[in-house]
C-alpha positions, -999 to +999 in steps of 0.1 A: +000+000+000+017+032-011+010+065-025+029+091-046+037+109-014+056+079+000+084+084-025+089+120-015+087+114+023+118+131+037+118+110+068+118+077+049+145+090+025+168+094+055+160+062+075+145+039+047+111+024+045+123-006+066+156-012+084+172-026+115+158+001+138+122-003+125+125-041+128+138-040+164+114-013+176+085-032+160+093-065+177+097-047+211+064-029+208+045-058+193+052-080+223+026-060+242-001-078+221+004-109+244-009-091+276-037-077+255-048-112+247-044-124+283-066-097+298-092-101+271-096-139+273-087-146+310-124-144+321-130-177+302-106-195+325-116-176+356-153-185+351-152-219+334-185-234+325-197-267+338-180-265+373-202-287+395-218-271+426-246-279+449-266-264+478-244-260+509-248-286+536-264-271+568-245-275+601-264-306+611-252-324+580-215-313+582-204-349+588-222-362+558-203-369+526-212-349+494-227-381+479-248-388+510-260-352+511-270-350+474-287-384+474-308-373+504-315-336+495-311-330+458-336-337+430-327-346+395-330-323+364-330-331+327-308-314+302-316-306+265-304-341+255-328-357+280-300-369+303-305-368+341-282-347+363-282-335+399-301-302+403-274-276+413-298-250+425-326-268+444-331-292+473-362-310+486-383-289+508-375-307+541-366-298+576-327-296+577-324-285+613-315-320+623-300-349+603-318-382+601-301-414+612-301-428+576-298-408+544-330-422+528-340-404+497-374-387+498-401-402+475-406-389+440-429-359+438-415-343+470-417-305+467-385-287+460-371-253+470-341-231+461-309-234+481-316-221+516-307-185+522-289-194+555-256-178+544-243-148+525-249-150+487-216-167+478-219-191+507-251-208+497-233-233+475-205-257+476-182-263+446-162-291+432-125-285+438-112-316+421-096-293+395-105-256+399-094-243+432-113-209+432-135-195+404-153-162+399-186-181+403-176-193+438-161-160+448-191-139+439-218-166+440-225-163+403-246-194+399-283-203+397-303-171+398-271-150+397-255-167+367-269-140+344-242-116+358-215-135+339-227-121+306-225-084+317-190-092+331-178-102+296-198-074+278-186-047+301-150-055+291-160-051+255-175-017+262-142-008+277-125-020+246-147+002+225-140+033+245-103+024+248-100+023+211-112+059+209-091+069+240-060+055+224-064+074+192-072+107+210-044+101+236-017+096+210-029+126+190-045+150+214-030+149+249-017+183+258+006+200+282+003+236+294+022+261+275+029+298+277+001+323+285+001+349+258-023+373+241-034+372+206-021+407+201+014+397+212+013+368+187+001+391+159+029+416+167+055+388+166+043+373+134+040+407+117+076+417+127+093+384+119+074+372+089+061+405+075+025+391+073-007+408+083-040+392+091-069+394+115-073+379+150-100+355+137-076+342+110-049+337+137-074+316+158-082+295+128-045+289+120-038+279+156-065+253+155-055+239+121-019+235+132-026+214+164-027+242+190-054+244+216-061+275+235-087+289+259-094+324+271-080+335+305-094+366+321-111+374+287-078+384+271-051+358+277-047+325+260-033+293+274-013+278+245-010+240+245+009+214+225+007+176+223+027+153+246+037+128+220+035+090+215+061+079+240+047+097+271+013+084+263+026+048+261+044+051+294+015+068+311-010+041+301+014+014+313+016+031+346-022+031+348-027-004+335-005-022+360-023-012+393-057-015+377-051-051+366-037-060+400-066-045+418-090-067+398-077-097+419-087-079+451-123-073+441-148-082+469-180-075+450-191-082+415-198-046+408-162-036+417-149-064+396-170-052+366-158-016+370-122-026+373-123-049+343-139-021+323-111+003+332-085-024+325-101-029+290-099+009+283-063+011+294-050-020+277-066-012+243-057+025+245-021+014+251-022-011+222-037+016+199-009+041+208+016+014+200+000+005+167+000+042+157+038+044+166+045+013+145+026+026+115+044+060+116+079+045+112+073+026+079+056+031+047+044+014+015+037-023+017+054-025+050+024-009+067+004-038+055+029-064+065+036-049+100-001-041+105-009-078+102+023-092+118+016-072+150-014-096+155+008-127+158+018-120+195-019-117+201-024-153+189+006-165+209-009-148+239-040-169+235-020-201+233+002-192+263-028-182+284-041-218+281-009-230+297-010-204+325-047-211+332-040-248+333-012-243+359-032-217+380-068-227+387-073-200+414-087-170+395-070-145+417-036-161+413-042-162+375-051-125+375-019-116+393+001-139+370-011-121+338-007-087+354+027-088+369+046-092+336+034-057+326+063-044+347+087-057+321+072-033+295+084-003+315+117-008+298+100+011+269+113+041+288+148+033+277+142+012+246+116+033+227+124+069+217+098+094+207+083+088+172+105+108+148+075+115+126+056+130+156+086+151+165+086+166+130+048+171+131+051+189+165+078+213+152+106+198+173+129+197+144+162+198+164+153+167+184+139+150+153+171+156+133+193+142+161+171+111+164+168+106+127+206+108+123+211+081+149+184+059+133+200+063+099+233+051+114+216+021+129+200+013+095+234+016+078+223+047+058+242+079+054+224+109+068+220+136+042+218+171+058+206+186+025+173+168+027+147+191+040+129+172+068+101+197+070+085+197+035+066+227+021+031+230+036+001+218+017-030+234+031-058+210+041-094+217+049-104+206+084-128+177+081-147+155+106-166+122+108-197+140+094-179+143+061-181+105+059-219+107+057-224+138+035-217+124+001-241+095-010-212+074-024-189+079+006-218+074+030-228+041+015-192+028+016-188+040+052-220+023+064-210-009+045-176-010+062-191-002+096-214-032+092-186-054+080-164-045+110-194-053+133-200-086+116-163-096+116-158-088+153-192-104+163-182-137+145-147-137+159-157-132+196-189-152+191-167-182+181-146-177+213-176-174+237-200-198+220-176-227+212-150-224+239-159-257+254-161-277+221-141-309+225-147-309+263-113-293+268-112-255+270-074-255+271-069-276+240-096-255+222-078-223+231-044-235+220-058-247+186-078-215+182-047-193+187-026-217+166-049-215+136-047-177+136-009-177+128-013-191+092-044-170+088-024-137+093+005-149+072-018-160+044-037-127+048-005-108+040+000-127+007-037-122-001-033-084+004-002-082-017-012-105-046-049-112-048-065-079-039-089-071-011-126-073-019-129-109-032-108-125-004-128-107+023-161-119+007-148-154+001-135-160+037-166-145+053-189-167+032-168-197+040-169-189+077-207-186+075-209-220+057-188-237+084-210-222+111-242-235+094-225-269+090-221-272+128-259-275+131-257-309+114-232-322+138-247-336+171-227-329+202-213-359+220-216-382+190-179-383+182-148-384+204-140-349+217-166-336+192-138-335+166-160-327+136-175-297+155-141-286+166-127-288+130-156-267+116-152-240+143-115-239+137-121-235+100-145-207+107-119-191+131-093-193+104-115-177+078-128-148+100-093-140+112-081-137+076-111-117+067-106-093+095-069-087+087-076-079+051-107-058+060-085-035+081-062-029+051-091-025+028-107+002+050-075+022+052-075+022+014-111+032+009-111+062+032-093+093+019-061+106+036-079+135+052-103+111+069-084+079+070-077+080+108-113+090+115-127+064+091-107+035+105-112+045+141-150+049+136-150+014+119-131-001+148-156+015+173-185-001+154-167-034+155-167-032+193-205-033+192-201-068+178-178-077+206-203-064+232-232-084+217-211-116+213-216-129+250-253-124+247-253-144+214-235-172+232-262-172+259-288-179+232-277-215+234-297-218+266-328-213+244-317-233+214-283-250+212-278-240+176-291-204+178-256-188+183-243-206+151-273-194+131-269-157+142-231-157+136-235-174+102-261-148+091-238-120+101-209-135+082-229-143+050-245-108+050-211-091+054-195-113+027-222-103+002-222-066+010-185-063+006-188-073-030-205-040-040-175-019-028-148-010-053-115-029-055-084-008-044-054-030-051-025-015-069-038+021-071-030+054-055-047+060-021-074+087-023-061+118-006-092+140-008-130+135-005-132+142-042-109+114-050-127+091-026-160+098-044-143+089-077-130+056-064-145+028-085-159+051-111-136+038-138-130+001-136-113-024-159-107-060-150-114-054-114-089-025-112-099+009-099-088+043-110-089+070-084-084+098-108-075+132-092-100+159-102-084+192-112-093+219-088-086+256-086-064+260-055-065+294-038-045+301-006-056+329+017-028+351+029-033+339+064-026+303+055+009+313+044+019+312+080+008+275+083+040+255+091+044+220+080+061+213+113+025+213+128+010+191+101+005+154+107+009+128+080-028+120+081-023+084+071-019+065+103-047+050+123-052+031+155-065-004+160-082-022+197-060-052+197-066-061+163-096-076+175 
């Protein structure tokens, strides 16, 4: 993925599109994807399904074995397959103040009642500790009539992911520090004397806003000038926030505190990941943005696989939470290992710092620093645009809504597979390892698909295939085969397809949106995708109504997205649209599936005030953030 501007990028002419420094920095930063995966999926191991429990034995029955107690007090219940099981939430309505001499089971038809409320909520049940030592269900009493709270726990994290994606983009672009208090008149005098330019106070305000400044009135006359912090301070600040929050989760004593802390952890971890992704995309260009943008997901998959091993070794949910949180300390070495983004330094006007850093990077990459290359190119005025611009033009609006739906569908299917089929094969640990393992070739193949076969057809094909695999699971009865291997195989195939689809969809979205709205377009698409993640746990709960309902819902979403993507234009091998006009023209001239985004000649007029605009304050406009790739 490249544009004509890439060849003239002064930063890349000095350090190269890819080199030793970019490779090392990318690997160091990409490692954070593993803790992202840990925090996101850990609740599956902290609240495993199927853990046996029963009504707590009253004091008079303390000497009875569990078998004696259940045989005497517990009725049977029938599952969807018609098999009999002990009822985990009811006992016979008997007098349990004293224990009988013999544990004789009451006759059939004896009235039943919920577990006695003789204890605090999470003390009304006893749990099987043959494997799991301590689970969220036991700690908070999330069984029987309180089991419904497990779904909000999972969904609240996804809400945090959605807000964290927005926070990460804003934090890396718009965090500010206090600057000097000055008056507009003093700025006007300085500009007039040094640059010999004259313009009004309103023009100056507009220029300040366009060039990344923020200001507010103080005492009706003074202004508080502000400038952005940068990528590196944001990364470090979010790390400092994430570590205590994730450790505090293990100390939660109420389910509401647990939900709130998990929500905050989700915001922090995804905001951190988004800032890291933006940093990585700013240091390369061309096809390397595609390659690194998909390779950065590999540690995420390895995080899934390693979490299965950690969860198998630590079956106490609090110990598991501490185990996945403590390693975050290691990432504080970013303070010494990761410098400020050189592109951000140039955009912020810190040319001296940027020049020194770029010179050292060029040396690491084995390139000779050329002092004659102008690092701050001549300014090209850009009209300020917002997300509203995505919905004004009919053609751009249609593509935007189409991509928003496809992001929602992709993320819904991805997390729906995780939550709905986590226990397929009766081994959650094996299923998690296989699920993470299958993503590795999916991302690698996705790179080749992006570079060689285009965007639109591969997305459609993989989504349709994922939907077909999900529909095929309906025909496979559970329990009919060893470890449900046909069902496991179909879900892994669907996981492979939707992972490939999502990776290519991200690249495709970045190519459809114009440069002036690329960050906004991709970020808004990612936010819509989080809606699918929020809904996914509720879709998984539909299995209680009809066992195949989750597969049907996920299949419909995948099939609809795969068909809708076909009406969008192909973007492979063509210049990225830089303006809204070029974006509207995208797909208007096609031949053999290729697209011509023809620039439309325009009459360019530059007001005198805009002559003061400095390229040092202008961002590259082509980087965008992502919530963990997922």
